[in-house]
C-alpha positions in Angstrom: 0.0 0.0 0.0 1.4 3.4 -1.0 1.8 6.0 1.7 0.7 9.5 0.7 1.2 12.7 2.8 -0.9 15.7 1.8 0.9 18.9 2.9 -0.5 22.4 3.2 0.0 25.4 5.5 -3.0 24.9 7.8 -6.5 23.4 8.1 -8.0 26.9 8.0 -11.2 27.9 6.2 -9.8 28.2 2.6 -10.8 26.7 -0.7 -7.4 25.0 -1.1 -7.8 23.3 2.2 -11.3 22.2 1.3 -10.0 20.5 -1.8 -7.1 18.9 0.0 -9.3 17.4 2.7 -11.6 16.1 -0.1 -8.7 14.5 -1.9 -7.4 12.9 1.3 -10.9 11.4 1.9 -11.1 10.1 -1.7 -7.6 8.6 -1.6 -8.3 6.8 1.7 -11.6 5.4 0.4 -9.8 3.8 -2.5 -7.2 2.1 -0.3 -4.2 4.4 0.1 -2.5 5.1 3.4 -3.1 8.8 3.8 -2.0 11.5 6.3 -2.3 15.3 6.3 0.3 17.5 7.8 0.4 21.3 8.3 2.6 23.9 10.1 0.0 26.5 11.2 -2.4 25.6 14.0 -5.7 26.5 12.3 -8.4 23.8 12.6 -11.5 24.7 10.6 -11.4 21.4 8.7 -9.8 19.2 11.4 -13.1 17.8 12.4 -13.8 16.6 8.8 -10.5 14.7 8.8 -11.2 13.2 12.2 -14.7 12.2 11.1 -13.1 10.3 8.1 -10.4 8.8 10.4 -7.6 10.5 8.5 -4.5 11.2 10.7 -3.5 14.8 10.7 -0.7 16.5 12.6 1.2 19.7 13.1 4.9 19.7 12.1 6.9 21.0 15.1 9.4 23.8 14.8 8.2 25.3 11.6 8.5 29.0 12.3 10.3 30.6 9.4 13.2 30.6 7.0 15.9 27.9 7.3 14.4 26.4 10.4 11.2 25.7 8.5 13.0 23.9 5.7 14.9 21.8 8.1 11.8 20.9 10.2 9.9 19.9 7.1 12.9 17.8 5.9 13.2 16.1 9.2 9.4 15.3 9.3 9.4 13.8 5.8 12.6 11.8 6.5 10.9 10.3 9.6 7.6 9.6 7.8 9.2 8.2 4.6 6.2 8.6 2.3 6.0 7.2 -1.2 4.3 10.4 -2.4 3.9 14.0 -1.1 1.1 16.1 -2.5 1.7 19.8 -1.7 -1.1 22.4 -1.9 -0.3 26.1 -2.1 2.9 28.0 -2.8 5.0 27.8 0.4 4.3 24.1 1.1 5.2 23.4 -2.5 8.5 25.3 -2.1 9.2 23.5 1.2 8.5 20.1 -0.3 10.8 20.8 -3.2 13.6 22.0 -0.9 13.2 18.9 1.3 13.8 16.7 -1.8 16.9 18.7 -2.7 18.2 18.1 0.8 17.9 14.3 0.5 14.3 13.3 1.1 13.3 10.4 -1.3 9.7 10.7 -2.4 7.7 11.4 -5.5 6.2 14.9 -5.4 3.1 16.5 -6.8 2.9 20.3 -6.4 -0.5 22.0 -6.9 -1.0 25.5 -8.2 -4.1 27.0 -6.7 -4.2 30.4 -8.2 -3.4 32.2 -11.5 0.0 34.0 -11.6 -0.4 37.7 -12.2 3.2 38.6 -12.8 6.6 36.9 -12.5 8.7 38.4 -9.7 11.5 36.9 -7.7 9.3 34.6 -5.6 7.7 33.2 -8.8 11.1 32.7 -10.4 12.4 30.7 -7.3 9.2 28.7 -7.1 9.1 27.7 -10.7 12.8 26.9 -10.7 12.4 24.6 -7.7 9.5 22.8 -9.5 12.2 21.0 -11.5 12.4 18.7 -8.4 8.6 18.0 -8.6 7.4 14.9 -10.4 4.1 16.4 -11.4 2.8 20.0 -11.5 -1.0 20.3 -11.1 -2.7 23.6 -11.7 -6.4 23.7 -10.9 -7.2 26.0 -13.8 -6.6 25.9 -17.6 -5.6 29.6 -17.4 -2.6 28.8 -15.1 -1.6 25.8 -17.2 -1.5 28.0 -20.3 0.5 30.6 -18.4 3.1 28.1 -17.2 3.5 26.5 -20.6 4.0 29.9 -22.3 6.7 30.9 -19.9 8.2 27.5 -18.9 7.9 25.1 -21.9 10.0 22.5 -20.0 7.0 21.9 -17.6 5.0 20.3 -20.4 5.9 16.7 -19.5 5.0 17.3 -15.9 1.8 19.3 -16.3 -1.7 18.0 -15.6 -4.7 20.3 -15.2 -7.0 19.0 -12.5 -10.0 21.3 -11.8 -11.7 21.4 -8.4 -14.4 18.9 -7.5 -17.7 19.4 -5.7 -19.4 17.1 -3.3 -22.6 16.8 -5.4 -24.5 15.1 -2.5 -23.6 17.7 0.1 -24.2 20.6 -2.4 -27.5 19.1 -3.6 -29.8 20.8 -6.1 -32.5 22.9 -4.5 -35.2 24.4 -6.7 -36.8 27.6 -5.6 -38.7 30.6 -6.9 -37.0 34.0 -6.6 -38.0 36.3 -3.8 -39.5 39.7 -4.7 -36.4 41.2 -3.0 -33.7 38.7 -4.2 -31.0 37.6 -1.9 -27.4 37.5 -3.3 -24.8 35.5 -1.4 -21.0 36.0 -1.6 -18.7 33.4 0.1 -15.1 34.6 0.1 -12.5 36.0 2.5 -12.7 39.7 2.9 -9.4 41.0 1.5 -8.3 43.1 -1.5 -8.1 40.3 -4.2 -11.8 39.4 -3.5 -12.8 43.0 -4.3 -15.2 43.7 -1.4 -14.8 47.5 -1.9 -15.6 47.2 -5.6 -18.8 45.3 -4.9 -19.8 47.9 -2.2 -19.4 50.7 -4.7 -21.5 48.8 -7.2 -24.2 48.4 -4.5 -24.3 52.2 -4.1 -24.9 52.5 -7.8 -27.7 50.0 -7.6 -29.2 51.7 -4.6 -29.3 55.0 -6.5 -31.1 53.2 -9.3 -33.7 52.0 -6.8 -32.9 48.3 -7.4 -34.4 45.8 -4.9 -32.1 43.2 -3.5 -29.8 42.4 -0.5 -26.3 40.9 -0.3 -24.9 38.7 2.4 -21.1 38.3 2.2 -19.8 35.3 4.3 -16.1 35.9 4.7 -15.1 37.3 8.1 -12.3 35.3 9.7 -10.1 37.9 11.4 -12.0 40.9 12.9 -8.7 42.9 13.1 -8.4 42.9 9.3 -7.8 46.4 8.1 -9.5 45.8 4.8 -12.6 44.5 6.7 -12.6 47.7 8.7 -12.3 49.8 5.5 -15.2 47.9 3.9 -17.4 48.2 7.0 -16.7 52.0 7.1 -17.5 52.4 3.5 -20.9 50.6 3.9 -21.7 53.0 6.7 -20.6 56.1 4.9 -22.7 55.2 1.8 -25.7 54.2 4.0 -25.9 50.7 2.6 -26.6 48.8 5.7 -30.0 47.6 4.3 -28.3 46.4 1.1 -25.1 44.5 2.1 -24.0 42.7 5.3 -20.5 41.3 6.0 -20.7 38.1 8.0 -18.4 35.4 9.5 -17.5 32.4 7.3 -19.9 29.6 7.7 -19.3 25.8 8.1 -22.8 25.3 6.7 -22.3 27.3 3.5 -24.3 24.8 1.5 -27.4 26.0 3.4 -26.6 29.6 2.5 -26.4 28.7 -1.2 -29.7 26.9 -1.1 -31.4 29.8 0.7 -30.2 32.5 -1.7 -31.5 33.5 -5.2 -28.1 34.3 -6.8 -24.4 33.7 -6.0 -21.8 36.4 -6.7 -18.0 36.5 -6.7 -16.3 39.8 -7.6 -12.7 38.7 -7.4 -9.9 40.3 -9.4 -8.4 36.8 -10.1 -9.0 33.2 -9.2 -7.9 29.7 -10.0 -11.0 27.5 -10.1 -13.2 29.0 -7.4 -14.7 26.3 -5.1 -17.6 28.6 -4.2 -18.7 29.1 -7.8 -18.7 25.4 -8.3 -20.6 24.7 -5.1 -23.2 27.3 -5.8 -23.7 25.8 -9.3 -24.1 22.4 -7.8 -26.9 23.8 -5.6 -28.6 25.2 -8.7 -27.9 28.9 -8.4 -27.3 31.4 -11.2 -23.8 32.9 -10.8 -22.8 36.6 -11.2 -19.1 36.8 -11.3 -15.9 38.4 -12.7 -14.9 37.5 -16.2 -11.4 36.4 -15.2 -9.3 33.2 -15.4 -11.4 30.0 -15.6 -14.7 31.6 -14.5 -16.1 31.5 -18.1 -15.4 27.8 -18.3 -18.1 27.3 -15.7 -20.3 30.4 -16.0 -21.8 31.2 -19.4 -23.9 34.2 -20.4 -27.4 33.2 -21.5 -27.0 29.8 -19.9 -26.3 29.8 -16.2 -24.9 33.1 -15.2 -23.6 36.6 -15.8 -20.0 38.0 -16.2 -18.6 41.4 -15.4 -15.3 43.4 -15.3 -14.3 43.4 -11.7 -12.2 46.6 -12.0 -15.3 48.6 -13.0 -18.1 49.1 -10.4 -20.5 50.2 -13.1 -20.0 47.0 -14.9 -20.6 45.1 -11.7 -23.8 47.1 -11.1 -25.1 46.7 -14.6 -24.5 43.0 -14.5 -26.3 42.5 -11.2 -29.2 44.6 -12.5 -29.4 42.5 -15.6 -29.5 39.3 -13.6 -32.3 40.7 -11.4 -34.4 41.6 -14.4 -34.6 38.2 -16.2 -37.9 36.5 -16.3 -39.0 33.9 -13.8 -39.0 31.3 -16.5 -35.4 32.2 -17.5 -34.3 32.3 -13.9 -35.5 28.7 -13.3 -33.7 27.6 -16.5 -30.5 29.1 -15.3 -30.9 27.2 -12.0 -31.3 23.9 -13.8 -28.4 24.5 -16.1 -26.0 25.4 -13.3 -26.6 22.0 -11.7 -26.3 20.2 -15.1 -22.9 21.9 -15.6 -21.7 21.0 -12.1 -22.6 17.3 -12.7 -20.8 17.3 -16.0 -17.6 19.1 -15.1 -17.1 18.8 -11.3 -17.5 15.2 -10.3 -15.3 14.0 -7.5 -14.7 10.7 -9.4 -13.0 12.6 -12.3 -11.0 14.7 -9.8 -9.5 11.8 -7.8 -9.0 9.6 -10.9 -6.6 12.1 -12.4 -4.5 12.1 -9.2 -4.5 8.3 -9.2 -3.4 8.3 -12.8 -0.3 10.3 -11.8 0.4 8.2 -8.7 0.0 4.9 -10.5 1.8 6.1 -13.7 -1.1 5.1 -15.9 
């Protein structure tokens, strides 16, 4: 039985962690020996691993710099896995560095975002990927970017989009409210464009549009960007239109209860939250960036806008609110159909198994 360690920074409430926990569960179900290790003590998804009887532990002594590399190397030397699957940038760098320093395992590094520019950090990361056995972006946009700048990666590259638990995020048919509810599920920080959406809400308020938005994304109440966003809502008198709320462990219930899902990010990989909302049968209003148009199509299951332009965001939300009830229900059905076709957990884990088994 092959031993696989899945390695990421923490079990915090992020999309990458959600995918890693799902992958660990799938791999265990098909018979692999699986363990999850992290180096930050955040435990949003720890109970999910415990419920599925998947060992998970914190690597001791991983503070920063050289000490972090040596601690990770010592941990992998002791555990002696056949495979390491690293999610996110820093864990991928650390796993490559540990191989350079003598650890003997096969390594999959997973790219979870789309690179916006190539600085020193990116140059170092992509150079170290020469020690990886497989490079797995979760978006076609990132795969294309890597191939255009680093053609040598071609033999190592496999695009594996995110999966959705189609049973947990089950289809829920509903008629729109007279005052539609729009849900956003994303961390409140600059790349997610909270301020841009707030400015779009002000435009819609001035147009007398009827709706309300619930944004589930507060993790750290000391976040300066959160404070800036809350201040702007108050200054523009939008309290009846948009509410910023803590992240929810029962986000599937929020999808089912809403009329539309929105994600105004400046960039993404493959957003879990869009895929999950589609699985629940919700029309999606989102940025026309990266792989979003692969999943969200105009005149089919959603609406796309320019995230840099609050007027574009406002126009697109207004257009979504104005479609007929018949068209709205059609969008709901087509969202679920696309999720079933593109986002099955079976296809997701089978691609990883193909790499592991060398098929």
